C-alpha positions in Angstrom: 13.4 10.1 -6.2 10.6 12.0 -4.6 9.0 9.3 -3.1 12.0 9.2 -0.2 9.8 8.2 2.6 7.7 5.9 1.4 10.7 3.9 -0.3 12.2 4.1 3.1 9.2 1.4 4.4 10.3 -0.6 1.8 13.4 -1.5 4.7 10.7 -3.0 6.9 10.2 -5.9 3.7 13.6 -5.4 2.1 12.0 -8.9 0.2 9.1 -6.7 -1.3 11.0 -4.7 -2.8 11.1 -3.5 -6.3 14.5 -1.8 -6.5 15.5 2.2 -6.6 16.8 2.1 -2.8 20.3 3.3 -1.7 20.8 1.5 1.2 23.6 1.0 3.6 24.4 -2.8 5.2 26.2 -0.4 7.9 24.6 2.2 10.1 25.3 5.4 9.8 26.6 5.5 13.3 28.5 4.1 16.2 26.6 4.8 20.2 29.7 7.0 21.0 28.0 9.2 17.4 24.6 9.3 18.7 22.3 12.9 18.7 19.7 13.9 20.2 17.1 16.3 18.9 13.9 17.1 20.7 13.2 19.5 17.9 12.4 16.5 15.1 9.8 15.2 17.4 6.2 16.2 16.8 3.7 15.6 14.3 5.0 16.3 10.1 2.9 16.7 7.0 4.2 16.8 3.4 1.3 18.0 1.3 2.8 17.5 -1.5 3.1 13.6 -1.3 -0.3 13.6 0.6 2.3 12.3 3.4 2.7 12.8 7.1 4.7 10.6 9.9 4.8 11.5 13.6 8.3 11.1 15.3 8.5 9.8 18.9 11.4 9.5 21.8 11.9 6.3 21.9 15.1 4.3 24.1 18.5 5.2 24.0 18.8 8.3 22.4 16.6 7.3 19.8 13.6 7.9 17.6 10.3 5.8 16.6 9.1 7.0 12.6 5.5 6.7 12.0 4.6 6.6 8.4 1.6 7.3 6.3 1.6 7.8 2.9 -2.2 7.0 0.8 -0.1 4.2 -0.6 1.4 2.6 3.0 2.4 3.0 6.3 4.4 1.8 8.6 7.0 2.1 11.4 10.8 2.5 11.5 13.6 3.1 14.3 15.2 6.3 13.7 18.7 7.5 15.4 20.4 10.9 14.4 24.0 11.5 14.1 26.1 14.1 13.0 29.0 14.2 10.2 31.1 17.4 10.0 28.2 20.0 10.1 25.7 18.3 8.8 23.3 16.0 10.4 21.8 12.6 9.1 19.5 10.5 10.4 20.0 6.9 10.0 16.0 5.1 9.3 16.1 1.3 9.8 13.5 -1.7 11.1 11.5 -1.0 14.1 13.8 -2.1 16.5 12.4 -5.0 18.8 10.7 -7.2 16.3 12.1 -11.0 15.7 12.2 -10.3 11.8 14.4 -14.5 11.5 18.0 -14.9 10.4 17.9 -14.4 7.2 16.7 -10.9 7.3 19.2 -8.5 7.3 18.8 -5.0 8.7 18.7 -2.2 6.0 19.4 1.2 6.4 18.3 4.3 5.3 20.4 7.4 5.3 18.6 10.9 5.1 20.7 14.8 5.4 18.9 16.6 7.6 17.7 20.0 7.5 15.4 21.8 10.5 14.7 25.0 10.4 12.2 26.3 12.8 8.6 24.0 11.5 10.0 22.9 8.0 12.2 19.8 7.8 13.3 19.1 5.1 15.2 15.0 4.4 17.6 14.5 1.6 17.9 11.3 0.6 21.7 9.3 -1.1 20.2 9.4 -4.8 19.6 6.3 -6.3 20.2 7.1 -10.2 23.6 8.8 -9.0 24.4 5.6 -7.3 22.7 3.2 -10.5 24.5 5.2 -13.6 27.9 4.6 -11.5 27.1 1.3 -10.8 25.8 0.4 -14.4 29.0 2.2 -15.9 31.5 -0.1 -13.4 32.7 3.6 -12.1 33.4 4.1 -8.8 32.0 6.5 -6.0 34.1 9.4 -4.7 36.1 8.5 -2.0 36.7 4.4 -3.3 32.9 4.0 -1.3 32.0 -0.2 -1.8 28.6 -0.7 -3.8 27.0 -2.8 -5.7 23.3 -3.8 -6.7 21.5 -6.5 -3.9 19.1 -8.8 -5.9 16.4 -6.4 -6.2 18.6 -3.9 -7.9 18.5 -1.1 -4.6 22.3 -0.3 -4.4 23.4 -1.3 -1.3 26.4 0.4 -0.1 28.9 -2.5 1.7 30.6 -0.2 3.2 32.1 0.0 6.8 30.4 2.9 9.4 34.0 4.9 9.5 34.2 4.3 5.7 30.7 5.4 5.2 31.0 8.2 7.4 34.5 9.5 6.0 32.5 9.4 2.7 29.5 12.1 3.7 32.0 14.0 5.6 33.2 14.7 2.4 30.1 15.4 0.5 29.3 18.8 -1.2 25.8 19.7 -0.1 25.3 20.1 -4.1 27.0 16.8 -4.9 25.2 14.6 -7.5 25.2 12.1 -5.2 22.7 13.7 -3.1 18.7 13.6 -4.6 15.9 16.3 -3.9 14.6 17.4 -0.6 11.3 16.2 1.0 10.6 19.0 3.1 7.4 18.5 5.9 5.5 21.3 8.2 5.5 20.6 11.6 1.5 20.3 12.6 0.1 22.0 14.4 
């Protein structure tokens, strides 16, 4: 799924999502596991998808991410966490907005690769999760996952189990999708 960041915006309005996301009910972090990297801040562009995003500092070691794509735009909150040797950005609907009692914040987890002015964001592979769910085969490491009503792959495991599962996944495992690479805008 090449347009993963477009899918991130679907977490803002999960009720209108048509499926094809891997989302988690629980975050990939707890307060003690939050990290901060000022090198993520700034304006970024993905020429392949004609997309851009701006990452700004927000409250309590979080990031405010404004994303624009030709088909949609929006804002999400991001939290950086480190699991093993990998950095992950946990994105969720923008904090501070009251969405009512019946909407739950969902989390999209991206592996982060930052190399100078190149930012690679690698999502979990919807195809890998969906294939296992359809075949009723468990994911390696017993990560609890189900389809939601919109056919998103919904991770329902607690944070500690999610982190343990992430730690056990090799960089080239089939559970990872294709990275989306952004270049820092000057």
